[in-house]
N, C-alpha and C positions, 0 to 999 in steps of 0.2 A: 885688183890682183886676186886671183883665185888661190886660196891656200889649200893644199892637199893634206889631208890627214891620213896617216897610215898606221897600221898595227902590225905586230909580229905574231904570226900564227904558227903555233907549235903543234906538230902531230907526233905523239909518242906511239911508235909502232907496236910496242910490246905491253901497252897498258889498255886493256879492254874496258876497264871501269871508267877511266877518265882519259880518253885518247887525245883530247885537244885542250890547249891552253892559249890564251890571248894575252899579250903584253903590250903596253903602250910604247915601249921602246926596247931595242935590243940590249941596251945597257941594263935595264931592269931584269931581263931574262938571264943575262950572264952573271949578274949579282946573285940571282936566285939559284943558279946552277953553275958554280965556279968551275966545274969540269969543262965547260965550253968557253973557249977563248974568244973574247970580244973581237979582236982584230981578224982572226981567221974567219969567223962567221960573217963579219961585216964585209970582208973582201968578196965573199960569195954573193951576198945580197946587194951590194951597192955597185961595185965595179963590174962584175961579171953578169949581174942581173939574172943570176940563176939561183935556185933554191940550194940551201945547205942540206945535204942528205947523207945519212950513213945507216948502219944496220938498226939503230934504235930511234932515230929522230929525223924529222923532215921539217925544215924551217923556211917560211916564206914571208915576205912583206905583202900586205894586202891593203888596198885603199878602203877608206871608210866613206860611204856615201852620206853626205850631210843634207842633201836635197833629193827629191825624186828624180830618177833618170828620165831624160827626155824620150818620148816615143820614137 
């Protein structure tokens, strides 16, 4: 069984010094930034398979490659 690892990539649109953050889970992100509701963001990322996006943030889930990609 191949286990896929994913991370949550956050792009802060208004933060030029540190525009990206990576979290191991959406729950960790939402606990760090309580302004963002876990259920709302999760619905975008899991059911709709589209990024969560607004005027200040862009959130996507990305796969982590644990082995080299085949040519």
